[in-house]
C-alpha positions in Angstrom: 0.0 0.0 0.0 1.1 3.5 -0.8 1.6 6.4 1.6 -1.8 7.9 1.0 -3.5 4.7 2.2 -1.8 5.0 5.6 -2.9 8.7 5.7 -6.5 7.5 5.3 -5.9 5.0 8.1 -4.3 7.8 10.2 -7.3 10.0 9.7 -9.7 7.2 10.8 -7.5 6.5 13.9 -7.4 10.2 14.6 -11.2 10.5 14.4 -11.6 7.6 16.8 -9.2 9.3 19.3 -10.8 12.7 18.7 -14.3 11.7 19.7 -13.2 10.5 23.1 -10.6 13.3 23.5 -13.3 15.9 23.2 -15.2 14.4 26.1 -12.0 14.0 28.1 -11.1 17.6 27.4 -14.5 18.8 28.7 -13.9 17.1 32.0 -10.3 18.3 32.3 -11.3 21.9 31.5 -14.5 22.3 33.5 -14.3 19.8 36.3 -10.5 20.3 36.6 -9.9 16.5 36.7 -7.8 14.0 34.7 -10.1 11.1 34.6 -8.1 7.9 34.0 -11.4 5.9 34.2 -12.6 7.6 31.1 -11.4 4.7 29.0 -13.8 2.4 30.8 -16.7 4.7 29.8 -15.6 4.0 26.2 -15.7 0.3 27.0 -19.2 0.6 28.4 -20.3 2.1 25.1 -18.7 -0.7 23.1 -20.4 -3.4 25.2 -23.8 -1.7 25.2 -23.7 -1.4 21.4 -22.6 -5.0 21.0 -25.5 -6.2 23.2 -27.9 -4.0 21.2 -26.7 -5.5 17.9 -25.9 -9.1 18.8 -28.6 -9.7 21.4 -31.3 -7.0 20.8 -31.1 -7.3 17.0 -30.8 -3.5 16.5 -29.1 -1.9 13.6 -25.9 0.2 14.0 -27.7 3.5 14.2 -30.2 2.4 16.8 -27.4 0.8 18.8 -25.4 4.0 18.6 -28.3 5.9 20.1 -28.8 3.3 22.9 -25.1 3.1 23.7 -24.8 6.9 23.8 -27.7 7.4 26.1 -26.7 4.4 28.4 -23.1 5.6 28.7 -24.3 9.2 29.4 -26.5 8.0 32.2 -24.0 5.5 33.7 -21.2 8.1 33.5 -23.3 10.6 35.3 -24.2 8.0 38.0 -20.5 7.1 38.4 -19.6 10.8 38.8 -22.2 11.3 41.4 -21.1 8.3 43.5 -17.3 8.6 43.1 -16.2 12.1 42.0 -18.8 14.7 43.1 -18.2 14.0 46.8 -14.4 14.6 46.3 -14.6 17.7 44.1 -13.6 20.1 46.9 -10.6 17.9 47.8 -8.7 18.9 44.8 -7.4 17.2 41.6 -5.0 14.6 43.3 -7.7 12.7 45.2 -9.9 12.8 42.1 -7.0 11.4 39.9 -6.2 8.6 42.3 -9.9 7.7 42.6 -10.3 7.5 38.8 -7.3 5.2 38.6 -8.7 2.9 41.2 -12.2 3.0 39.6 -10.8 2.2 36.2 -9.1 -0.9 37.7 -12.3 -2.0 39.3 -14.4 -1.5 36.2 -11.9 -3.4 34.0 -12.1 -6.4 36.3 -15.9 -6.1 36.5 -16.0 -6.2 32.6 -13.8 -9.3 32.6 -15.9 -11.0 35.3 -19.2 -10.4 33.6 -18.2 -10.7 29.9 -14.9 -12.8 30.3 -11.9 -11.8 28.3 -13.1 -12.9 24.9 -13.5 -10.2 22.3 -17.0 -9.6 21.1 -17.5 -8.7 17.4 -20.4 -7.5 15.3 -20.9 -8.0 11.5 -20.2 -4.4 10.4 -21.5 -5.0 6.9 -24.8 -6.4 8.1 -25.1 -3.7 10.7 -24.9 -1.0 8.0 -27.4 -3.0 5.8 -24.9 -4.2 3.3 -22.8 -7.4 3.2 -19.9 -6.9 2.7 -19.6 -3.2 3.8 -19.1 -0.9 0.8 -15.5 -0.2 -0.2 -14.6 2.8 -2.4 -11.3 2.4 -4.3 -9.4 5.3 -5.9 -6.6 5.5 -8.4 -3.9 8.1 -7.9 -1.3 9.2 -10.4 2.0 7.4 -9.9 4.5 9.4 -7.9 7.7 7.5 -7.6 10.6 8.0 -5.2 13.7 5.8 -5.8 11.6 3.5 -7.9 8.8 3.1 -5.3 5.3 4.4 -5.9 5.0 6.9 -3.1 1.3 7.6 -3.1 -0.2 4.3 -4.5 -3.9 3.5 -4.8 -6.1 3.7 -1.8 -9.5 2.7 -0.6 -12.0 4.1 1.9 -14.7 1.9 3.5 -18.2 2.9 4.7 -17.1 2.5 8.3 -14.1 4.8 7.8 -16.3 7.5 6.3 -18.9 7.2 9.1 -16.2 7.4 11.7 -14.6 10.6 10.2 -18.0 12.2 9.5 -19.2 11.6 13.1 -16.1 13.2 14.5 -16.7 16.3 12.3 -20.4 16.4 13.2 -19.7 16.1 17.0 -17.0 18.8 16.8 -19.5 21.1 15.1 -22.2 20.3 17.6 -19.8 21.0 20.5 -18.8 24.3 18.9 -22.4 25.3 18.6 -23.1 24.3 22.2 -20.2 26.2 23.6 -20.7 29.4 21.5 -24.4 29.6 20.8 -26.2 28.4 24.0 -26.5 29.6 27.6 -25.2 26.3 28.9 -22.2 26.5 26.7 -21.4 30.0 27.8 -21.8 28.9 31.4 -19.5 26.0 30.8 -16.8 28.3 29.3 -17.2 30.7 32.3 -16.8 27.8 34.8 -13.8 26.6 33.0 -12.2 30.0 33.0 -12.8 30.9 36.6 -15.3 28.9 38.6 -15.4 31.2 41.6 -16.0 34.3 39.5 -18.6 32.4 37.4 -20.5 31.6 40.6 -20.4 35.2 41.8 -21.9 36.1 38.4 -24.8 33.7 39.0 -23.6 30.7 37.0 -24.6 27.4 38.8 -21.2 25.8 38.6 -22.5 22.6 40.2 -25.2 22.1 37.6 -22.7 22.9 34.8 -20.4 20.2 36.1 -23.3 17.7 36.0 -24.1 18.6 32.4 -20.4 18.2 31.6 -20.3 14.7 33.0 -23.4 13.7 30.9 -22.0 15.2 27.6 -18.5 13.8 28.1 -19.8 10.4 29.0 -22.1 10.4 25.9 -19.0 11.2 23.7 -17.2 8.2 25.3 -20.2 6.1 24.4 -20.0 7.2 20.7 -16.3 6.4 20.8 -17.0 2.9 22.2 -19.4 2.2 19.3 -16.9 3.3 16.7 -14.2 1.1 18.3 -16.6 -1.8 18.3 -17.2 -1.4 14.5 -13.5 -1.1 13.8 -12.2 -3.7 16.3 -14.3 -5.4 19.0 -15.6 -5.0 22.5 -13.4 -6.3 25.2 -12.6 -5.4 28.9 -9.6 -3.3 27.8 -10.8 -1.8 24.5 -11.2 1.6 26.1 -8.2 1.3 28.4 -6.0 0.7 25.3 -7.1 4.1 24.0 -6.8 6.2 27.2 -3.1 7.2 26.8 -3.8 8.3 23.2 -6.8 10.3 24.4 -4.7 11.9 27.1 -1.9 12.6 24.7 -4.3 14.3 22.2 -5.8 16.5 25.0 -2.3 17.5 26.2 -1.0 18.1 22.7 -4.0 20.2 21.8 -3.7 22.5 24.9 -5.5 22.7 28.2 -9.2 22.5 27.6 -9.3 23.3 23.8 -11.8 21.2 21.9 -10.3 22.0 18.5 -6.9 21.5 19.9 -7.8 18.1 21.2 -9.1 17.1 17.7 -5.9 18.4 16.0 -3.8 16.6 18.6 -5.8 13.4 17.9 -5.2 13.7 14.2 -1.5 14.2 14.7 -1.3 11.1 17.0 -3.4 9.0 14.5 -1.3 10.0 11.5 2.0 9.4 13.3 0.9 5.9 14.4 -0.4 4.7 11.1 2.2 6.3 8.8 5.1 4.9 10.9 3.3 1.5 11.0 3.0 1.6 7.2 6.6 2.4 6.4 7.5 -1.3 6.4 10.9 -0.9 8.0 11.2 -3.8 10.5 12.8 -1.6 13.2 10.1 1.0 13.0 7.1 -1.1 12.3 7.2 -2.4 15.9 7.1 1.1 17.5 4.4 3.2 15.9 3.0 3.9 19.4 6.4 5.1 20.6 6.8 7.4 17.6 3.4 8.9 18.2 4.4 9.9 21.7 7.8 11.1 20.5 5.9 13.5 18.2 4.0 14.6 21.3 7.2 15.3 23.3 8.8 17.2 20.4 5.8 19.4 19.8 5.5 20.2 23.5 9.2 21.1 23.7 8.6 23.6 20.9 5.2 24.8 22.2 4.7 23.8 25.9 1.2 25.3 26.0 0.0 22.9 23.3 -1.3 23.5 19.8 -4.1 25.8 20.9 -3.1 26.6 24.5 -6.4 27.8 25.7 -9.3 26.9 28.0 -12.5 25.1 27.0 -13.6 26.9 23.8 -14.5 26.3 20.2 
C-alpha cells in the first residue's frame, strides 16, 4: 500500500481518538480533573452497542443511540457516586480515585463478559454485506523506484467514523458558543469562583459536563466496536492516546484536542506503514515522540487555551 492509504488509516484513527478526546477535554477543562477511568466509559459504550446488535437485533444507528444514552446515564451516576463528593478535595484525590475506579471497572467487565473479544458484523449492521469499499486510483508518484502515493481505498465504516467526528465537533462548537449552557461551561472553565459570583450554577454545569462527556465516550465505544471489537480493555488501550491528544491540543481546547488526535493518529499509522522492521514495531512510541517534540517547541500545546471552540 502507498503512503496515501496510511494517511487514510491515520485520519480514521485520529477521528476515533478525537471523539473520546473531546469528552476527556471537557472534564479536564471544566471539572479540573484528569479522569483515567474515562477509557472504561468507552468500554461501556462498546459493550452496550454489542449487546444491542448481537442480542437485541438492532441496527448500528439504533445501537449508537442506545449506547450513547446508556453511557451518558452511567457516566453521570459514576460521577455522582465517586467524583462529586471529592470535588472540593482537589485534583489529586480525584485522579487517584479515577485510577482505582478504572481498575475495578476493567475487572468487572472481565468478570461479567470474560476476556473474549465480542464482534459485530459491520457489513450487516450497515445494511450491506460486505460493507461498501470505495477504491481510488492516484497518479503514480515514484521515489527511488517506489510508488510513493499508491492507490487507496475508503470503507463505509471509515467515512462514518470521520463524519461523526466532524459532526460532533461542530455540535460542541455550537453548544459552547451559541447556548446559555455553553457560555456557562466556558465561564466555569475560565474561573469557577467568578462564574458563581456572576450567577452561574457551577455545580449544575459540572453535572451537564459529565453527561455530555460520557455520551461522547459512548460514541467512541461504538466506533471502536465497529472497527475492532468489544473487550474489557478496549477503552483502556485508548486512554493514553486520548490523554496525549488532549495535552497536545492544549488545556481544555476542543479544537486543539481534535488536531492533537489527528497528529497522533497520522503518526501511528504512517510509521506502522513504512514497512521498516525496526520502525514497524514502535508506531505507538513514535506517536508519543511526536507529542514530546511538539510540547518542547510549544509547551502550551497547539491551541493553548481553556475550553472553547
